[in-house]
C-alpha positions in Angstrom: -0.4 0.0 -0.2 1.1 3.3 -0.9 1.3 5.9 2.0 3.9 8.4 1.1 4.9 9.8 -2.2 8.4 11.6 -2.4 9.2 13.7 -5.6 12.6 15.4 -6.4 12.0 18.7 -7.7 14.7 21.1 -8.8 12.8 23.5 -10.7 13.0 22.2 -14.3 10.5 21.2 -16.7 10.9 17.7 -16.3 10.8 18.0 -12.3 7.1 19.8 -12.7 6.0 16.8 -14.7 7.1 14.5 -11.8 5.8 16.8 -9.4 2.4 16.9 -10.8 2.2 12.9 -11.5 3.5 12.3 -7.7 0.5 14.8 -6.5 -2.0 12.8 -8.6 -0.6 9.5 -7.2 -0.7 10.7 -3.5 -4.4 11.8 -4.0 -5.2 8.6 -5.9 -3.7 6.6 -2.8 -4.9 9.4 -0.1 -0.9 9.1 0.3 1.4 11.9 2.0 3.1 14.0 -0.6 6.8 15.1 0.3 8.6 17.0 -2.0 12.2 17.3 -1.5 15.2 19.5 -3.2 19.0 19.0 -2.9 20.9 22.2 -2.5 23.9 22.9 -4.5 26.6 24.1 -2.2 29.8 25.5 -4.2 33.1 24.5 -2.3 36.3 26.4 -2.1 39.4 24.0 -1.8 42.0 25.6 0.3 45.7 24.0 0.9 46.6 23.1 4.5 50.1 21.2 4.6 50.0 18.4 2.0 46.0 18.0 2.1 43.0 20.4 0.6 40.3 21.0 3.2 36.8 21.8 1.1 35.2 25.1 2.3 31.7 25.8 1.5 30.9 29.1 0.1 27.6 31.0 -0.3 25.7 28.5 1.7 23.0 30.6 2.9 22.2 31.9 -0.4 21.9 28.2 -1.7 19.6 27.9 1.2 17.7 30.6 -0.1 17.5 29.5 -3.5 16.2 25.7 -2.6 13.7 27.1 -0.3 12.3 29.6 -3.1 12.1 26.4 -5.1 10.1 24.3 -2.7 7.6 27.3 -2.6 7.3 27.3 -6.0 6.5 23.6 -6.1 3.9 24.0 -3.2 2.6 26.5 -5.1 2.1 24.3 -8.3 0.7 21.5 -6.5 -1.7 23.6 -4.7 -2.7 25.4 -7.8 -3.5 22.4 -9.5 -5.8 21.4 -7.0 -4.0 19.2 -4.6 -3.1 19.3 -1.2 -0.4 21.1 0.4 3.0 19.1 0.6 5.3 18.5 3.1 8.7 20.1 1.9 12.3 19.3 2.3 15.5 21.0 1.6 18.1 18.0 1.4 22.7 18.4 1.4 24.8 16.5 -0.2 24.8 14.3 -3.7 21.3 14.4 -5.1 21.1 10.8 -5.7 22.7 10.1 -2.2 20.8 12.8 -0.6 17.6 11.5 -1.9 17.6 7.7 -1.4 18.5 8.8 2.5 15.6 11.2 2.9 13.2 8.4 0.9 14.7 5.6 3.8 14.7 7.9 6.8 10.6 8.8 5.9 9.4 5.7 5.1 8.6 7.2 1.6 6.7 4.2 -0.2 7.5 5.5 -4.0 10.2 7.9 -5.1 9.2 10.0 -8.7 11.5 11.9 -10.1 12.0 13.7 -13.5 14.2 12.8 -16.4 16.9 14.8 -17.2 18.8 14.8 -20.4 22.2 14.3 -19.7 24.4 13.9 -22.8 25.2 9.8 -24.0 29.0 10.1 -23.0 28.0 12.0 -19.6 25.8 9.3 -18.5 27.8 6.5 -19.2 30.5 7.8 -17.4 28.9 8.9 -14.1 25.4 7.9 -14.8 22.4 10.2 -13.8 20.3 10.5 -10.9 17.7 8.7 -11.8 19.7 5.7 -13.0 20.8 6.0 -9.4 17.3 6.2 -7.6 16.4 3.1 -10.0 19.5 1.1 -9.3 19.7 1.8 -5.5 16.2 2.7 -4.2 14.5 0.4 -1.8 11.1 1.3 -3.1 9.6 1.6 -6.3 10.8 4.4 -8.3 8.8 6.4 -11.3 10.8 8.3 -13.8 8.3 10.9 -15.7 
């Protein structure tokens, strides 16, 4: 039974499609809708002796951007006639942060948009959607 649908949202066209599909599924199953975005934090490396230390820069700006993205997601869901979702700002690499959040919140399904990575890049590093499909402990819907 599906009681919680988690959707990954970054504001892209594919993410909007995933968001509305997730909201529709949540409504049909009378499930909670959980919207998450992973904030992008720029890092600066500083040499310390023989190693480098990574220092986050513009962290407050990244958090504000992530919160604006989630505010937009909630607005889109409600304008489409669905119940307000819960929203979460995640930290880390996208796939790992999403998988961890889904596990910790007991998501029954993850919905994500497909991204248009080029073939070479997708073969070398893999896309977020590929990683979600490969490692999620619940069903994953890619829209």
